[in-house]
Each structure stands twice: as structure tokens, then as C-alpha cells.
N, C-alpha and C positions, 0 to 999 in steps of 0.2 A: 328235696322236700316234695312239694306238690307238683313240680314241673319236671318234664324230661324231654330228651332229645334222642331219637334213634336214627342211625344212618345205616341203610342197607344198600348193597351194590353188587354188581357182577362186573368183574374185569378180568383181563388177560395181561400178562407181562409184568414189567415193573419190579423185578426182583429186589427184596429189601428196601423198598421205599419207605421213608419215615413220614408219617402223617400225625397231625395233632387235632384234638377236638377240645373246645372250651365251652362251657355253659356258665351263664351268669344271671343274676337277677338284680335289677336296680334297687337302690337304697330304699325307695318307697314301695318296693315290690310290684310296681306297675308294669314293668316290662321284663321279659325273659328273653335272653339271647343265646344262640347256639351257632358256633362257628366250626367248620371242618376244613382243613387246609394242609397243603404240603408246604412247609417252611422253606424248602429249597427252591420254590417257585413252581416251574412247570412239572407236572406228572407225566410219566412215560407209560402209565397204564392205559390200556385200551378199555375204556368203560363201555359195556354194552347197555347198562342201565344203573340208575341210582334213585334213591328216594330218601329224603330226611323228613321225619315226622316229629312234631311237638306234641307233647301231652300236658294238659292243664292250662293251655293258652291258645289264643288265636293269632295267626301270622298277620302282622301289619306290613312288614317289608321282607323281601328276600331277593338275594341275587346269587347267581352261579357264575363261575369264572373258568375259562379254559386255562388261564395262567394266574398264578398268584404272584403278587409283588415279591421280588428278591433282588437285592443289589440295585442296579439301575433300572431294572425292569418294572413295569407298573402291572397292576391287575388288568387282565383282559376279560371283559364280560362275555357270557355266551349271548348269542342272538336271542331276542325275546321268544322266537318260535321253537328254540331248541329245548325249552323247559316250561313247566306249568306250575302254578301256585294255587293251592286251595286254602281253606282256612286252617288246616292243620298240616298240610305236606307240600314239599317242593320235590318234583320229580322230573325225569327225563321225558321227552315227548317223543314217542315212538315214530320212527321214519324221519324225524327232523334233527334229533340230537346227533352231533358229529363226533361222538366217542371221546371227547376230551373234557376233563374236569380236574381243576387243580384247587379249587376253593369254593365253599358254599357258606353263606351268611344268612342267618335268620334272626328277625327281631319280632317277637310276639307280645301282644298285649294280654296281661293276666286278668282274670275276672275280678271285678271290683264289687266289694259289698257297699251298696248305697245306704247312706244313713237315713 
């Protein structure tokens, strides 16, 4: 509909890795979510850069993880200095990002029409 999520990246390795992306809108259309992750947990891709961008909404919350939960393993978040969040994007931070990404979650607020 009115909302979108785009994920762009540059990476090496990780032959035939399976990744998933889901987008959703809350029942009241107030929130838009976008998740990109590797269901098997840890990715073996060597990410040199990444950027997720939302269209039609402003980011309320976002988190990036070096490892996604799988089996007995938990999500392991990136350090705060490794990535940056703006109103519409989540991206790697040049010189600080340690090249590991397995999951990215974004929750954005959609514009409301005031009565």
C-alpha cells in the first residue's frame, strides 16, 4: 500500500544463504514493521555496508543484530556505535561496523490524519 521497505547491501561470501523479509501494518494502520533476517541464525556473509529504508512512515524503533536467534541461540545485538538510525533509514556506520549482520528490525509510525 502506502508503505515500503527497501534493503540494500554490499557483501562477500555466504554462498546460497537463505534470507527472509517480512513487512506488516498494525490493525489500526498506526505502525509499519519491516524485518530482514537469516532464519538459520548466524550469517556468514561479510557485509561491507547495509541500509534499510522505510517509505511512508517514520522510524520509532530499530535494532540490528550480528546473530539472529536459532535453536538455543539468542539474538545478539550490534553495538550502538556500529549502526545509525534516522527518521527513515537504518544503516552501517563507516569505520565502526564490524561486518556482521544477521537480522534487522524496524518499527515505524505511520502518519495520522488528525480529526
